N, CA, C, O and CB atoms as a CASP TS submission, in Angstrom:
PFRMAT TS
TARGET T0000
AUTHOR 0000-0000-0000
METHOD Language model
MODEL 1
PARENT N/A
ATOM      1  N   UNK     1       4.148   5.235 -42.681  1.00  0.00           N
ATOM      2  CA  UNK     1       3.553   4.164 -41.894  1.00  0.00           C
ATOM      3  C   UNK     1       4.651   3.209 -41.425  1.00  0.00           C
ATOM      4  O   UNK     1       5.474   2.762 -42.224  1.00  0.00           O
ATOM      5  CB  UNK     1       2.477   3.406 -42.716  1.00  0.00           C
ATOM      6  N   UNK     2       4.659   2.901 -40.138  1.00  0.00           N
ATOM      7  CA  UNK     2       5.690   2.020 -39.590  1.00  0.00           C
ATOM      8  C   UNK     2       5.284   0.561 -39.742  1.00  0.00           C
ATOM      9  O   UNK     2       4.105   0.210 -39.712  1.00  0.00           O
ATOM     10  CB  UNK     2       5.951   2.347 -38.113  1.00  0.00           C
ATOM     11  N   UNK     3       6.307  -0.278 -39.906  1.00  0.00           N
ATOM     12  CA  UNK     3       6.058  -1.717 -39.934  1.00  0.00           C
ATOM     13  C   UNK     3       5.812  -2.203 -38.522  1.00  0.00           C
ATOM     14  O   UNK     3       6.460  -1.756 -37.576  1.00  0.00           O
ATOM     15  CB  UNK     3       7.242  -2.479 -40.576  1.00  0.00           C
ATOM     16  N   UNK     4       4.872  -3.119 -38.388  1.00  0.00           N
ATOM     17  CA  UNK     4       4.611  -3.717 -37.086  1.00  0.00           C
ATOM     18  C   UNK     4       5.734  -4.702 -36.774  1.00  0.00           C
ATOM     19  O   UNK     4       6.024  -5.597 -37.567  1.00  0.00           O
ATOM     20  CB  UNK     4       3.218  -4.423 -37.056  1.00  0.00           C
ATOM     21  N   UNK     5       6.362  -4.528 -35.609  1.00  0.00           N
ATOM     22  CA  UNK     5       7.447  -5.423 -35.223  1.00  0.00           C
ATOM     23  C   UNK     5       6.891  -6.738 -34.713  1.00  0.00           C
ATOM     24  O   UNK     5       5.912  -6.767 -33.967  1.00  0.00           O
ATOM     25  CB  UNK     5       8.335  -4.774 -34.160  1.00  0.00           C
ATOM     26  N   UNK     6       7.522  -7.815 -35.120  1.00  0.00           N
ATOM     27  CA  UNK     6       7.143  -9.136 -34.636  1.00  0.00           C
ATOM     28  C   UNK     6       7.905  -9.416 -33.353  1.00  0.00           C
ATOM     29  O   UNK     6       9.085  -9.082 -33.237  1.00  0.00           O
ATOM     30  CB  UNK     6       7.423 -10.235 -35.703  1.00  0.00           C
ATOM     31  N   UNK     7       7.233 -10.026 -32.397  1.00  0.00           N
ATOM     32  CA  UNK     7       7.912 -10.402 -31.161  1.00  0.00           C
ATOM     33  C   UNK     7       8.746 -11.645 -31.425  1.00  0.00           C
ATOM     34  O   UNK     7       8.252 -12.648 -31.940  1.00  0.00           O
ATOM     35  CB  UNK     7       6.895 -10.648 -30.006  1.00  0.00           C
ATOM     36  N   UNK     8       9.996 -11.558 -31.068  1.00  0.00           N
ATOM     37  CA  UNK     8      10.923 -12.668 -31.289  1.00  0.00           C
ATOM     38  C   UNK     8      10.597 -13.811 -30.344  1.00  0.00           C
ATOM     39  O   UNK     8      10.446 -13.595 -29.142  1.00  0.00           O
ATOM     40  CB  UNK     8      12.386 -12.212 -31.097  1.00  0.00           C
ATOM     41  N   UNK     9      10.486 -15.029 -30.873  1.00  0.00           N
ATOM     42  CA  UNK     9      10.189 -16.202 -30.050  1.00  0.00           C
ATOM     43  C   UNK     9      11.355 -17.161 -29.964  1.00  0.00           C
ATOM     44  O   UNK     9      11.475 -17.886 -28.976  1.00  0.00           O
ATOM     45  CB  UNK     9       8.989 -16.923 -30.593  1.00  0.00           C
ATOM     46  N   UNK    10      12.213 -17.190 -30.960  1.00  0.00           N
ATOM     47  CA  UNK    10      13.345 -18.105 -30.976  1.00  0.00           C
ATOM     48  C   UNK    10      14.646 -17.365 -30.779  1.00  0.00           C
ATOM     49  O   UNK    10      14.916 -16.374 -31.457  1.00  0.00           O
ATOM     50  CB  UNK    10      13.383 -18.881 -32.274  1.00  0.00           C
ATOM     51  N   UNK    11      15.457 -17.848 -29.844  1.00  0.00           N
ATOM     52  CA  UNK    11      16.723 -17.222 -29.513  1.00  0.00           C
ATOM     53  C   UNK    11      17.880 -18.161 -29.832  1.00  0.00           C
ATOM     54  O   UNK    11      17.789 -19.367 -29.606  1.00  0.00           O
ATOM     55  CB  UNK    11      16.753 -16.816 -28.038  1.00  0.00           C
ATOM     56  N   UNK    12      18.958 -17.607 -30.353  1.00  0.00           N
ATOM     57  CA  UNK    12      20.182 -18.384 -30.528  1.00  0.00           C
ATOM     58  C   UNK    12      20.782 -18.645 -29.146  1.00  0.00           C
ATOM     59  O   UNK    12      20.308 -18.100 -28.148  1.00  0.00           O
ATOM     60  CB  UNK    12      21.205 -17.637 -31.460  1.00  0.00           C
ATOM     61  N   UNK    13      21.804 -19.462 -29.088  1.00  0.00           N
ATOM     62  CA  UNK    13      22.469 -19.756 -27.818  1.00  0.00           C
ATOM     63  C   UNK    13      22.962 -18.475 -27.155  1.00  0.00           C
ATOM     64  O   UNK    13      22.750 -18.263 -25.961  1.00  0.00           O
ATOM     65  CB  UNK    13      23.643 -20.724 -28.036  1.00  0.00           C
ATOM     66  N   UNK    14      23.613 -17.638 -27.926  1.00  0.00           N
ATOM     67  CA  UNK    14      24.148 -16.398 -27.368  1.00  0.00           C
ATOM     68  C   UNK    14      23.026 -15.490 -26.854  1.00  0.00           C
ATOM     69  O   UNK    14      23.132 -14.911 -25.773  1.00  0.00           O
ATOM     70  CB  UNK    14      24.982 -15.658 -28.422  1.00  0.00           C
ATOM     71  N   UNK    15      21.965 -15.376 -27.629  1.00  0.00           N
ATOM     72  CA  UNK    15      20.832 -14.539 -27.224  1.00  0.00           C
ATOM     73  C   UNK    15      20.145 -15.097 -25.981  1.00  0.00           C
ATOM     74  O   UNK    15      19.731 -14.337 -25.105  1.00  0.00           O
ATOM     75  CB  UNK    15      19.822 -14.422 -28.369  1.00  0.00           C
ATOM     76  N   UNK    16      20.024 -16.426 -25.902  1.00  0.00           N
ATOM     77  CA  UNK    16      19.397 -17.061 -24.739  1.00  0.00           C
ATOM     78  C   UNK    16      20.233 -16.813 -23.486  1.00  0.00           C
ATOM     79  O   UNK    16      19.687 -16.534 -22.419  1.00  0.00           O
ATOM     80  CB  UNK    16      19.220 -18.579 -24.975  1.00  0.00           C
ATOM     81  N   UNK    17      21.546 -16.913 -23.611  1.00  0.00           N
ATOM     82  CA  UNK    17      22.427 -16.646 -22.469  1.00  0.00           C
ATOM     83  C   UNK    17      22.217 -15.230 -21.956  1.00  0.00           C
ATOM     84  O   UNK    17      22.138 -15.013 -20.747  1.00  0.00           O
ATOM     85  CB  UNK    17      23.905 -16.857 -22.858  1.00  0.00           C
ATOM     86  N   UNK    18      22.128 -14.281 -22.851  1.00  0.00           N
ATOM     87  CA  UNK    18      21.920 -12.887 -22.482  1.00  0.00           C
ATOM     88  C   UNK    18      20.519 -12.689 -21.888  1.00  0.00           C
ATOM     89  O   UNK    18      20.361 -11.971 -20.902  1.00  0.00           O
ATOM     90  CB  UNK    18      22.119 -11.972 -23.708  1.00  0.00           C
ATOM     91  N   UNK    19      19.513 -13.320 -22.482  1.00  0.00           N
ATOM     92  CA  UNK    19      18.121 -13.171 -22.045  1.00  0.00           C
ATOM     93  C   UNK    19      17.928 -13.606 -20.594  1.00  0.00           C
ATOM     94  O   UNK    19      17.192 -12.962 -19.846  1.00  0.00           O
ATOM     95  CB  UNK    19      17.197 -13.980 -22.952  1.00  0.00           C
ATOM     96  N   UNK    20      18.578 -14.685 -20.198  1.00  0.00           N
ATOM     97  CA  UNK    20      18.387 -15.189 -18.826  1.00  0.00           C
ATOM     98  C   UNK    20      19.292 -14.509 -17.810  1.00  0.00           C
ATOM     99  O   UNK    20      19.318 -14.901 -16.644  1.00  0.00           O
ATOM    100  CB  UNK    20      18.632 -16.679 -18.786  1.00  0.00           C
ATOM    101  N   UNK    21      20.026 -13.507 -18.236  1.00  0.00           N
ATOM    102  CA  UNK    21      20.788 -12.743 -17.268  1.00  0.00           C
ATOM    103  C   UNK    21      22.272 -12.658 -17.533  1.00  0.00           C
ATOM    104  O   UNK    21      23.029 -12.200 -16.677  1.00  0.00           O
ATOM    105  CB  UNK    21      20.584 -13.310 -15.952  1.00  0.00           C
ATOM    106  N   UNK    22      22.700 -13.087 -18.695  1.00  0.00           N
ATOM    107  CA  UNK    22      24.110 -12.975 -19.026  1.00  0.00           C
ATOM    108  C   UNK    22      24.958 -14.147 -18.569  1.00  0.00           C
ATOM    109  O   UNK    22      26.132 -13.978 -18.238  1.00  0.00           O
ATOM    110  CB  UNK    22      24.649 -11.740 -18.444  1.00  0.00           C
ATOM    111  N   UNK    23      24.360 -15.351 -18.549  1.00  0.00           N
ATOM    112  CA  UNK    23      25.158 -16.522 -18.178  1.00  0.00           C
ATOM    113  C   UNK    23      26.103 -16.872 -19.321  1.00  0.00           C
ATOM    114  O   UNK    23      25.914 -16.422 -20.451  1.00  0.00           O
ATOM    115  CB  UNK    23      24.244 -17.734 -17.832  1.00  0.00           C
ATOM    116  N   UNK    24      27.110 -17.667 -19.027  1.00  0.00           N
ATOM    117  CA  UNK    24      28.103 -18.039 -20.035  1.00  0.00           C
ATOM    118  C   UNK    24      27.588 -19.172 -20.921  1.00  0.00           C
ATOM    119  O   UNK    24      26.657 -19.892 -20.561  1.00  0.00           O
ATOM    120  CB  UNK    24      29.420 -18.452 -19.361  1.00  0.00           C
ATOM    121  N   UNK    25      28.215 -19.309 -22.080  1.00  0.00           N
ATOM    122  CA  UNK    25      27.871 -20.416 -22.987  1.00  0.00           C
ATOM    123  C   UNK    25      28.116 -21.768 -22.307  1.00  0.00           C
ATOM    124  O   UNK    25      27.264 -22.653 -22.399  1.00  0.00           O
ATOM    125  CB  UNK    25      28.698 -20.321 -24.299  1.00  0.00           C
ATOM    126  N   UNK    26      29.270 -21.954 -21.618  1.00  0.00           N
ATOM    127  CA  UNK    26      29.472 -23.237 -20.939  1.00  0.00           C
ATOM    128  C   UNK    26      28.384 -23.536 -19.905  1.00  0.00           C
ATOM    129  O   UNK    26      27.975 -24.687 -19.754  1.00  0.00           O
ATOM    130  CB  UNK    26      30.830 -23.252 -20.263  1.00  0.00           C
ATOM    131  N   UNK    27      27.916 -22.515 -19.199  1.00  0.00           N
ATOM    132  CA  UNK    27      26.839 -22.735 -18.226  1.00  0.00           C
ATOM    133  C   UNK    27      25.557 -23.167 -18.930  1.00  0.00           C
ATOM    134  O   UNK    27      24.861 -24.060 -18.447  1.00  0.00           O
ATOM    135  CB  UNK    27      26.584 -21.458 -17.401  1.00  0.00           C
ATOM    136  N   UNK    28      25.236 -22.548 -20.065  1.00  0.00           N
ATOM    137  CA  UNK    28      24.031 -22.942 -20.811  1.00  0.00           C
ATOM    138  C   UNK    28      24.170 -24.374 -21.299  1.00  0.00           C
ATOM    139  O   UNK    28      23.205 -25.138 -21.249  1.00  0.00           O
ATOM    140  CB  UNK    28      23.782 -21.988 -22.010  1.00  0.00           C
ATOM    141  N   UNK    29      25.364 -24.756 -21.775  1.00  0.00           N
ATOM    142  CA  UNK    29      25.588 -26.140 -22.213  1.00  0.00           C
ATOM    143  C   UNK    29      25.422 -27.102 -21.040  1.00  0.00           C
ATOM    144  O   UNK    29      24.886 -28.197 -21.212  1.00  0.00           O
ATOM    145  CB  UNK    29      26.998 -26.296 -22.837  1.00  0.00           C
ATOM    146  N   UNK    30      25.869 -26.711 -19.863  1.00  0.00           N
ATOM    147  CA  UNK    30      25.715 -27.537 -18.665  1.00  0.00           C
ATOM    148  C   UNK    30      24.229 -27.713 -18.330  1.00  0.00           C
ATOM    149  O   UNK    30      23.793 -28.818 -18.006  1.00  0.00           O
ATOM    150  CB  UNK    30      26.469 -26.903 -17.466  1.00  0.00           C
ATOM    151  N   UNK    31      23.464 -26.638 -18.407  1.00  0.00           N
ATOM    152  CA  UNK    31      22.022 -26.717 -18.140  1.00  0.00           C
ATOM    153  C   UNK    31      21.327 -27.636 -19.141  1.00  0.00           C
ATOM    154  O   UNK    31      20.424 -28.388 -18.774  1.00  0.00           O
ATOM    155  CB  UNK    31      21.391 -25.316 -18.188  1.00  0.00           C
ATOM    156  N   UNK    32      21.743 -27.577 -20.393  1.00  0.00           N
ATOM    157  CA  UNK    32      21.193 -28.461 -21.421  1.00  0.00           C
ATOM    158  C   UNK    32      21.527 -29.921 -21.116  1.00  0.00           C
ATOM    159  O   UNK    32      20.657 -30.789 -21.189  1.00  0.00           O
ATOM    160  CB  UNK    32      21.731 -28.072 -22.810  1.00  0.00           C
ATOM    161  N   UNK    33      22.781 -30.186 -20.776  1.00  0.00           N
ATOM    162  CA  UNK    33      23.230 -31.553 -20.493  1.00  0.00           C
ATOM    163  C   UNK    33      22.513 -32.143 -19.280  1.00  0.00           C
ATOM    164  O   UNK    33      22.246 -33.344 -19.236  1.00  0.00           O
ATOM    165  CB  UNK    33      24.742 -31.574 -20.262  1.00  0.00           C
ATOM    166  N   UNK    34      22.203 -31.296 -18.295  1.00  0.00           N
ATOM    167  CA  UNK    34      21.512 -31.738 -17.085  1.00  0.00           C
ATOM    168  C   UNK    34      19.998 -31.836 -17.273  1.00  0.00           C
ATOM    169  O   UNK    34      19.292 -32.295 -16.376  1.00  0.00           O
ATOM    170  CB  UNK    34      21.819 -30.794 -15.944  1.00  0.00           C
ATOM    171  N   UNK    35      19.506 -31.416 -18.411  1.00  0.00           N
ATOM    172  CA  UNK    35      18.074 -31.451 -18.668  1.00  0.00           C
ATOM    173  C   UNK    35      17.298 -30.345 -17.965  1.00  0.00           C
ATOM    174  O   UNK    35      16.074 -30.414 -17.861  1.00  0.00           O
ATOM    175  CB  UNK    35      17.528 -32.772 -18.255  1.00  0.00           C
ATOM    176  N   UNK    36      17.998 -29.334 -17.487  1.00  0.00           N
ATOM    177  CA  UNK    36      17.359 -28.206 -16.793  1.00  0.00           C
ATOM    178  C   UNK    36      16.609 -27.306 -17.762  1.00  0.00           C
ATOM    179  O   UNK    36      15.624 -26.664 -17.398  1.00  0.00           O
ATOM    180  CB  UNK    36      18.404 -27.386 -16.034  1.00  0.00           C
ATOM    181  N   UNK    37      17.081 -27.268 -18.988  1.00  0.00           N
ATOM    182  CA  UNK    37      16.505 -26.392 -20.008  1.00  0.00           C
ATOM    183  C   UNK    37      16.540 -27.152 -21.328  1.00  0.00           C
ATOM    184  O   UNK    37      17.403 -28.006 -21.531  1.00  0.00           O
ATOM    185  CB  UNK    37      17.285 -25.020 -20.112  1.00  0.00           C
ATOM    186  N   UNK    38      15.615 -26.849 -22.219  1.00  0.00           N
ATOM    187  CA  UNK    38      15.578 -27.571 -23.494  1.00  0.00           C
ATOM    188  C   UNK    38      15.684 -26.587 -24.658  1.00  0.00           C
ATOM    189  O   UNK    38      15.510 -25.378 -24.501  1.00  0.00           O
ATOM    190  CB  UNK    38      14.279 -28.409 -23.613  1.00  0.00           C
ATOM    191  N   UNK    39      15.973 -27.145 -25.821  1.00  0.00           N
ATOM    192  CA  UNK    39      16.136 -26.340 -27.023  1.00  0.00           C
ATOM    193  C   UNK    39      15.662 -27.162 -28.213  1.00  0.00           C
ATOM    194  O   UNK    39      15.276 -28.322 -28.071  1.00  0.00           O
ATOM    195  CB  UNK    39      17.619 -25.882 -27.206  1.00  0.00           C
ATOM    196  N   UNK    40      15.698 -26.546 -29.382  1.00  0.00           N
ATOM    197  CA  UNK    40      15.366 -27.266 -30.609  1.00  0.00           C
ATOM    198  C   UNK    40      16.358 -26.852 -31.693  1.00  0.00           C
ATOM    199  O   UNK    40      17.021 -25.821 -31.584  1.00  0.00           O
ATOM    200  CB  UNK    40      13.890 -26.982 -31.056  1.00  0.00           C
ATOM    201  N   UNK    41      16.446 -27.663 -32.730  1.00  0.00           N
ATOM    202  CA  UNK    41      17.378 -27.400 -33.821  1.00  0.00           C
ATOM    203  C   UNK    41      16.631 -27.102 -35.117  1.00  0.00           C
ATOM    204  O   UNK    41      15.581 -27.678 -35.404  1.00  0.00           O
ATOM    205  CB  UNK    41      18.322 -28.591 -34.016  1.00  0.00           C
ATOM    206  N   UNK    42      17.197 -26.199 -35.874  1.00  0.00           N
ATOM    207  CA  UNK    42      16.809 -25.998 -37.269  1.00  0.00           C
ATOM    208  C   UNK    42      18.121 -26.116 -38.031  1.00  0.00           C
ATOM    209  O   UNK    42      18.992 -25.249 -37.951  1.00  0.00           O
ATOM    210  CB  UNK    42      16.064 -24.582 -37.523  1.00  0.00           C
ATOM    211  N   UNK    43      18.234 -27.200 -38.763  1.00  0.00           N
ATOM    212  CA  UNK    43      19.518 -27.502 -39.403  1.00  0.00           C
ATOM    213  C   UNK    43      20.536 -27.787 -38.310  1.00  0.00           C
ATOM    214  O   UNK    43      20.315 -28.642 -37.453  1.00  0.00           O
ATOM    215  CB  UNK    43      19.996 -26.321 -40.323  1.00  0.00           C
ATOM    216  N   UNK    44      21.632 -27.077 -38.344  1.00  0.00           N
ATOM    217  CA  UNK    44      22.669 -27.282 -37.332  1.00  0.00           C
ATOM    218  C   UNK    44      22.612 -26.240 -36.220  1.00  0.00           C
ATOM    219  O   UNK    44      23.409 -26.287 -35.283  1.00  0.00           O
ATOM    220  CB  UNK    44      24.036 -27.257 -37.982  1.00  0.00           C
ATOM    221  N   UNK    45      21.675 -25.302 -36.320  1.00  0.00           N
ATOM    222  CA  UNK    45      21.575 -24.223 -35.333  1.00  0.00           C
ATOM    223  C   UNK    45      20.651 -24.620 -34.187  1.00  0.00           C
ATOM    224  O   UNK    45      19.606 -25.233 -34.406  1.00  0.00           O
ATOM    225  CB  UNK    45      21.069 -22.932 -35.996  1.00  0.00           C
ATOM    226  N   UNK    46      21.039 -24.269 -32.976  1.00  0.00           N
ATOM    227  CA  UNK    46      20.251 -24.543 -31.780  1.00  0.00           C
ATOM    228  C   UNK    46      19.487 -23.273 -31.397  1.00  0.00           C
ATOM    229  O   UNK    46      20.035 -22.170 -31.427  1.00  0.00           O
ATOM    230  CB  UNK    46      21.162 -25.029 -30.603  1.00  0.00           C
ATOM    231  N   UNK    47      18.212 -23.450 -31.037  1.00  0.00           N
ATOM    232  CA  UNK    47      17.375 -22.320 -30.639  1.00  0.00           C
ATOM    233  C   UNK    47      16.632 -22.630 -29.343  1.00  0.00           C
ATOM    234  O   UNK    47      16.400 -23.788 -28.996  1.00  0.00           O
ATOM    235  CB  UNK    47      16.375 -21.970 -31.754  1.00  0.00           C
ATOM    236  N   UNK    48      16.273 -21.572 -28.648  1.00  0.00           N
ATOM    237  CA  UNK    48      15.524 -21.654 -27.406  1.00  0.00           C
ATOM    238  C   UNK    48      14.288 -20.780 -27.568  1.00  0.00           C
ATOM    239  O   UNK    48      14.375 -19.682 -28.117  1.00  0.00           O
ATOM    240  CB  UNK    48      16.391 -21.207 -26.174  1.00  0.00           C
ATOM    241  N   UNK    49      13.141 -21.253 -27.097  1.00  0.00           N
ATOM    242  CA  UNK    49      11.949 -20.409 -27.179  1.00  0.00           C
ATOM    243  C   UNK    49      11.870 -19.496 -25.965  1.00  0.00           C
ATOM    244  O   UNK    49      12.393 -19.807 -24.895  1.00  0.00           O
ATOM    245  CB  UNK    49      10.674 -21.269 -27.288  1.00  0.00           C
ATOM    246  N   UNK    50      11.211 -18.375 -26.154  1.00  0.00           N
ATOM    247  CA  UNK    50      10.981 -17.431 -25.065  1.00  0.00           C
ATOM    248  C   UNK    50      10.245 -18.133 -23.918  1.00  0.00           C
ATOM    249  O   UNK    50      10.553 -17.904 -22.748  1.00  0.00           O
ATOM    250  CB  UNK    50      10.172 -16.201 -25.565  1.00  0.00           C
ATOM    251  N   UNK    51       9.278 -18.983 -24.255  1.00  0.00           N
ATOM    252  CA  UNK    51       8.496 -19.682 -23.238  1.00  0.00           C
ATOM    253  C   UNK    51       9.368 -20.588 -22.371  1.00  0.00           C
ATOM    254  O   UNK    51       9.220 -20.617 -21.149  1.00  0.00           O
ATOM    255  CB  UNK    51       7.395 -20.500 -23.899  1.00  0.00           C
ATOM    256  N   UNK    52      10.274 -21.325 -23.005  1.00  0.00           N
ATOM    257  CA  UNK    52      11.184 -22.214 -22.269  1.00  0.00           C
ATOM    258  C   UNK    52      12.065 -21.405 -21.322  1.00  0.00           C
ATOM    259  O   UNK    52      12.247 -21.771 -20.161  1.00  0.00           O
ATOM    260  CB  UNK    52      12.062 -23.031 -23.248  1.00  0.00           C
ATOM    261  N   UNK    53      12.604 -20.308 -21.832  1.00  0.00           N
ATOM    262  CA  UNK    53      13.494 -19.475 -21.015  1.00  0.00           C
ATOM    263  C   UNK    53      12.724 -18.818 -19.866  1.00  0.00           C
ATOM    264  O   UNK    53      13.215 -18.769 -18.738  1.00  0.00           O
ATOM    265  CB  UNK    53      14.171 -18.395 -21.885  1.00  0.00           C
ATOM    266  N   UNK    54      11.517 -18.314 -20.151  1.00  0.00           N
ATOM    267  CA  UNK    54      10.709 -17.686 -19.106  1.00  0.00           C
ATOM    268  C   UNK    54      10.325 -18.694 -18.021  1.00  0.00           C
ATOM    269  O   UNK    54      10.345 -18.366 -16.835  1.00  0.00           O
ATOM    270  CB  UNK    54       9.448 -17.062 -19.714  1.00  0.00           C
ATOM    271  N   UNK    55       9.976 -19.914 -18.425  1.00  0.00           N
ATOM    272  CA  UNK    55       9.628 -20.954 -17.455  1.00  0.00           C
ATOM    273  C   UNK    55      10.823 -21.274 -16.574  1.00  0.00           C
ATOM    274  O   UNK    55      10.676 -21.416 -15.360  1.00  0.00           O
ATOM    275  CB  UNK    55       9.138 -22.226 -18.169  1.00  0.00           C
ATOM    276  N   UNK    56      11.997 -21.389 -17.166  1.00  0.00           N
ATOM    277  CA  UNK    56      13.206 -21.694 -16.398  1.00  0.00           C
ATOM    278  C   UNK    56      13.492 -20.584 -15.396  1.00  0.00           C
ATOM    279  O   UNK    56      13.820 -20.857 -14.241  1.00  0.00           O
ATOM    280  CB  UNK    56      14.413 -21.889 -17.336  1.00  0.00           C
ATOM    281  N   UNK    57      13.369 -19.336 -15.831  1.00  0.00           N
ATOM    282  CA  UNK    57      13.589 -18.204 -14.934  1.00  0.00           C
ATOM    283  C   UNK    57      12.563 -18.225 -13.796  1.00  0.00           C
ATOM    284  O   UNK    57      12.924 -18.060 -12.631  1.00  0.00           O
ATOM    285  CB  UNK    57      13.507 -16.868 -15.713  1.00  0.00           C
ATOM    286  N   UNK    58      11.296 -18.425 -14.131  1.00  0.00           N
ATOM    287  CA  UNK    58      10.232 -18.454 -13.113  1.00  0.00           C
ATOM    288  C   UNK    58      10.483 -19.544 -12.070  1.00  0.00           C
ATOM    289  O   UNK    58      10.241 -19.336 -10.881  1.00  0.00           O
ATOM    290  CB  UNK    58       8.862 -18.676 -13.780  1.00  0.00           C
ATOM    291  N   UNK    59      10.967 -20.702 -12.516  1.00  0.00           N
ATOM    292  CA  UNK    59      11.267 -21.792 -11.579  1.00  0.00           C
ATOM    293  C   UNK    59      12.393 -21.390 -10.625  1.00  0.00           C
ATOM    294  O   UNK    59      12.339 -21.719  -9.440  1.00  0.00           O
ATOM    295  CB  UNK    59      11.653 -23.076 -12.347  1.00  0.00           C
ATOM    296  N   UNK    60      13.401 -20.692 -11.117  1.00  0.00           N
ATOM    297  CA  UNK    60      14.500 -20.238 -10.273  1.00  0.00           C
ATOM    298  C   UNK    60      13.993 -19.219  -9.247  1.00  0.00           C
ATOM    299  O   UNK    60      14.392 -19.265  -8.084  1.00  0.00           O
ATOM    300  CB  UNK    60      15.629 -19.626 -11.134  1.00  0.00           C
ATOM    301  N   UNK    61      13.129 -18.314  -9.663  1.00  0.00           N
ATOM    302  CA  UNK    61      12.585 -17.294  -8.765  1.00  0.00           C
ATOM    303  C   UNK    61      11.742 -17.950  -7.684  1.00  0.00           C
ATOM    304  O   UNK    61      11.856 -17.598  -6.511  1.00  0.00           O
ATOM    305  CB  UNK    61      11.747 -16.261  -9.548  1.00  0.00           C
ATOM    306  N   UNK    62      10.891 -18.907  -8.069  1.00  0.00           N
ATOM    307  CA  UNK    62      10.049 -19.603  -7.084  1.00  0.00           C
ATOM    308  C   UNK    62      10.897 -20.352  -6.074  1.00  0.00           C
ATOM    309  O   UNK    62      10.604 -20.333  -4.878  1.00  0.00           O
ATOM    310  CB  UNK    62       9.093 -20.577  -7.783  1.00  0.00           C
ATOM    311  N   UNK    63      11.959 -21.018  -6.551  1.00  0.00           N
ATOM    312  CA  UNK    63      12.847 -21.750  -5.629  1.00  0.00           C
ATOM    313  C   UNK    63      13.520 -20.818  -4.638  1.00  0.00           C
ATOM    314  O   UNK    63      13.690 -21.168  -3.470  1.00  0.00           O
ATOM    315  CB  UNK    63      13.913 -22.519  -6.411  1.00  0.00           C
ATOM    316  N   UNK    64      13.898 -19.646  -5.090  1.00  0.00           N
ATOM    317  CA  UNK    64      14.582 -18.681  -4.227  1.00  0.00           C
ATOM    318  C   UNK    64      13.635 -18.112  -3.172  1.00  0.00           C
ATOM    319  O   UNK    64      14.084 -17.694  -2.104  1.00  0.00           O
ATOM    320  CB  UNK    64      15.174 -17.543  -5.066  1.00  0.00           C
ATOM    321  N   UNK    65      12.344 -18.091  -3.453  1.00  0.00           N
ATOM    322  CA  UNK    65      11.377 -17.520  -2.532  1.00  0.00           C
ATOM    323  C   UNK    65      10.927 -18.512  -1.453  1.00  0.00           C
ATOM    324  O   UNK    65      10.301 -18.118  -0.470  1.00  0.00           O
ATOM    325  CB  UNK    65      10.179 -17.025  -3.301  1.00  0.00           C
ATOM    326  N   UNK    66      11.240 -19.770  -1.634  1.00  0.00           N
ATOM    327  CA  UNK    66      10.812 -20.787  -0.657  1.00  0.00           C
ATOM    328  C   UNK    66      11.723 -20.829   0.536  1.00  0.00           C
ATOM    329  O   UNK    66      11.507 -21.625   1.449  1.00  0.00           O
ATOM    330  CB  UNK    66      10.760 -22.158  -1.297  1.00  0.00           C
TER
END
């Protein structure tokens, strides 16, 4: 019997960069500083939710289509 896989909701900085298309860490830090994208902390680690990343991507796609 196989274990049911849980869908990952929280991404590390590196994982978030890859998820949105392979942007660089400095670019992600710039987006955070500009308030374009948000994150949360657990201890000293920064995480991004799938929902936040998907919303940011969707906003970029909508802007490109206008």
